N, C-alpha and C positions, 0 to 999 in steps of 0.2 A: 349942546347946546339945545338943541330940538328936543333930546328923548328927556334930557331935562323937566323941559315943559310939558311932555307927555305926561310922565311920571306924576309931575303936581297938578297936573288936572284930572287925573286920574283917581288921585288922593282924595281931590275936592269932591269928587264925583260919589265917592264910596261914605267920606264922611256928611254929606247932604243926606245921601240914603239912611244914615244911620239918624240924623236929626232931624229931618226935613220933614214934609209934609206926609210922606211915602213911607207905608211899610217894606223893610226891607226882610230876607229870608236867609236863614244862614242853617245850612245843616237842615233842612225841611221844617224848620222853625220861625216863626214868622216875629219880627221885633214891633213896637208898639211908636208913634210918633210921639213928638213932643208932647200934645195936648192931651191923649189919651195918658200917657205917664203921671203928668200931672194928676190926672183927673181921679185914676186910681190908685195913687198913692193915697191917699185921704182914705181908705177902704181896709179895714181886717180881715183877712180871710180865710180860713181855716179849709183844708185839703185834706181829705182822706181816699184812698185806694179801696174798695170793699173787697173789691176780686183778689186783692193779695193776702184776704183775709179765705175768700171760696177756694182757690187754688189748696190749701191746706188742708182746709176740710174735707174736702171732695175727696184729694187723697190718703186722708185717713178712714173714709171710708170706704174707700176700693179696697185701701189692707185691710180692715178689719173683716171684711165680707171674706175677701181671698184667703183669711187664716181660716175661716172660720166653713170652708168650703173645701172641695177636693176636686183639684186642678184637673178633671177630663174634658178635654175641648175634644168639638162634635169630629173633627180627621184627625188622625195620629200622623204626624211627621215623622220619616225616617231619612237620614241623611245619606244620599245617592252617589257621592263622590267622594268618601272619605278618606282616602288618599291623597287627590287631591285640595282638598278642603283648608285653607289657613286661617281663615273668619268666615263672618258672617256674608262677606260682598261676595266671596266665588262659591259661599255653598248652593248644591242643590238638593232639593226633596223629593221623594217618593210622597203621595198620601194615600191612606185608606182609610173609610169610615170606623171610626171607633164604636165597633161592635161589643169589644172587650172590654171598654170601657176602661180603659188604661190612663194612669195619670202620670201628672208630675212628679216626683216623690226628694223625699230629704230633704226640703228648704224650706224656709219660713220669708213673710214679707215684710216688710216696714217702710216708713216715710223715710226720705232723706233728712240728712240735719237741717237743711235749710225748708225743708218740706214742700219741696215743688216737684220731688220726682218719688219714683215706685220703687223698692228696691227689691229683688230678691236672691237672700242670703244663702249662699248653699257652696263648700268646698269641691273643686272641681278639678283630678287629675288626668280628666280624658277631655280632649278637646271635641272628640264626636259627641259623647254624653251634655256638653254644655251647649255648641250648638244646634242639636234633637232639642233640651230644654227650652234655647230660647225660641226656637218657629213654634213649639209648641205650646208655651206660655202665650205668646204674642197673639196666634189662632184664638186660646181661650179667652184673653181678655179683649178682643173686639169682633168674634163670633157667639159667643156666650155671656161673658158679662153684662156688655154694653148694648147686645144684640137679642132680637127675639123672633120667629116667627110671626106671632103676631104685631104688627105694626104700632100701637095704643103702649105694649109691652117696653116696645124698643124706647118710644119715648118718654116712658118714665124711667124708666132705665138711665137712660144719658141724661134725662133732668136732672135727676140724682148722682150721679156721677159725675157732672157738670163738662161730658165731653161726648163725641160720637167717633171718634178717634184715638188709638192711644198707639203710641209707636215703641221700637227700640233702639237705646240713648249707647251706640257702640263705642262711642268718643271715654265713655266713664264706665263701661262696663271691663269686666275681668274676672278672671276666674275664681274669684269669691263673692262678688256681687254682678250679678244682671238689672241694668235698671235700663228703668222704661218711663215715661214721661205722655202727658195726656195733651192733643191741641189745642185745648182750652189753657193748658198751661204755658205750652208753646207762644201762643199768643198773646198772652198779659207778659209775659218779658220780653217781647218784643216791642211793646206798645205803650211801659206802665211809665217809663220812663220819660221816651219824650211828650206825653200827656202831661206829667208833672210837671214838667221843664217849662213847657208851653204855658201852663197856667202861669206858673212862675215869673213867664216872663209878661206877662200881665202887669209888674209893676205894684202890683196891691203889695200890702205889708202881710207877710203873712208870719200867722201865730198857730200855735202849738195846742189850742184846745178851741172845740167850739165856743165854750162858756165866752173866751175873750175876743169872738170874732163877729163883726158886723154882718157877713156873709158863709155862710157854709157849704162847699163842694164838693158831692162824693160820687168818685168814678165807679164803673162796673162795667162788665164785659159781659155778655150774652155767655153763655155754653156754644160751641161751634155746632152748625147745620149743614148739613149737605142741600145742596141745590133742591132736591129731590124731595127733602124736608120741607123746606121752605113751600113749596109747591103743595103739599098737603096741607101743610098748615093754612096756607092762604083758599084750598079750594074746601078745609072744613072751618072755615073761618076762626082759627084759632093765633094763638100769637106767640110771641118770643118771648121766652121764659127769662126773670130777673129774680135772682136770689132775693134781692132786697124788698121785692113788691112781696114776696110770700108774706102771707099773714100768721102773724106769730113766727118767723124768725126769730134767731137771738142776737143777728147783727140789726136790728130794729132801729133805724136814724133819728126816729123821735126821740127815744130813751134818751141819745146821748142831748137835745134841748131843755129837758128836766123845767116842760113846761111854759118855755118862753115864746114857741107859737101859740096863737089860738086857734078855735075851732075851725075856722074858715082855711088853714093850713088841710093839705090832704096825707091823711094819714098813709104810712107804708103799707099796711096789709089793706084800706079803706082804697086806697089812689088803684091800687089796681082792681077794686069792684066798681067803684066809677066808669073807670075805662073799659069795663069791659062788659057787652052783653052777656056771655058764659066764662067768666072771667075765670075759674080754679085757679087765683091766683096770680093770674099772671097778664100781659096785654094782649089785647087782639086787636077789633078792627080798628082803632089811632094806629096802633104799631104796622099793621098789616099795610094799608093806605099810606104809610109814610116810609117804611123804610123795604117793607117786602116788595112791594108794588117795583119800588125801582129798581130792585137788586131781577126783578124777571123784564125789565124794559133792556139793563145791559146785554143778557144773555139774548135775547130775541134780536137783540142789533149786532149779537157776534156772529163770524161767520163758522157755518157746521163742522169745520176740519177743529176751527179753537175750540169753540163751545162743547166738547167732546172733551178736550183737556180740561176746563174750566170746572167742568161736571166731576170731575174727580174728585176735588178738594171741598173740605167742608171749609166754612167761615163765620167768622163773629161780628157782633153788632157790637159797636159803643153807646152807653148812655151816661148820660151828667145829669146830676138832679143839684138844683142851686136853691136852696134856701135863704131869705132875702130877711135879714129880720128888722131890717130899718124899716124898709118898704111892706113887710108883710107881704112877702110871696114867696111861694115852694110853687119850684116849676121843674117839670122833669123832660128832659131833651133826649130825643130817641135818634142818633145820625144817620143817614142813610147811605153811610160807607160801608160795604160788605170787605170785612179783610179776611181773603184765601191765601192768602201768598205774604212772602216775605220781602214784596221790591219796596224799596222808596218809595216811591211815587203813590203806591196805594197808601203806607201812613202820612204820607206830608198831607194827602187828600182830607182824610181826618182831624190832621194838627192845623190844619187852616181853616178846616170849619170849628172847631172847638174856640181860635182863636178870633175868628168874626162876632161868633154869637155868646163868647164869655169876657172875653178882653174887649175890642173894638165897642161894641153895642152891647153890655151887660142886659138893657132892657129887651133884648133882641129875642121875640116869639118866635124864631124859626125853630123848625125840629122838634117845637114843643107837642107833648102829647097829651097834658090836662090843660 
């Protein structure tokens, strides 16, 4: 009997948590209370993940440029343990400066069927040749394609390809295809479903086109940045790049609104210019003050041993643009969560902030940069 009573009490507590005045979290996503459910259900929302398109477009650009160039890495890698190596995980290499300009040959790059990965097609009959190609392609991608001795050129390359790191996907590779993916694509895949679901849990009436919506919500990830890059941006008063803010980009959000927003709304290209003293189409001082400074405070508070580990990895920032047609308001939010790992706590921190500023308080100005 005592156990039965305890079960009833526990069940009642769970039900109260789901329907009462407090917010409940399940799998890292926050649920609304009754009053928020009732208010939000009256509003029609159109949601779009802009980065889903940007991942594909960036990968297409990478493939196009790879196929129009010789794959000549700065260093040439040779497999040192040819008899023992059974795969990439236990391979050991020696390298020499590639003065002879050796190149990876007899293959062609393509974008994967879903557009999220970069595939090198080549028929391998020799494991040694495959393992050497993997390392030499990896080296070329990271130290030639997206990196340069000149820091500004490196920034331009990484902004073009939307990533600061490219990885080998050993799980999906075989003797016919070597698969690679960008860190930008990795992080997008990591958070895209959670962010969409978190907004849907706001109890809005979701619609399938901007024309049907009272409010439009657009999500975008920045490309991934190493901490050293963020320090450089901060020092030079430059900002974090978002593709949708680039003047003239083909994913111009305003084009979807077909004149429904008047001139008091901030245009895609114009918004970047208004926010920046030296814009070049990206967010500068406002974004730096909000997001990047917060990242540095985290690094400064981290013990030196841990700090070394953190600095090895690049991370992304999330932005959400909300166009409220009823209230005639256009806000752009840049969240200060720096996602540089796949830990649940990092993602949940972002989901919570989105829930609080989009679902709980739709009029919140927190994280606004305009």
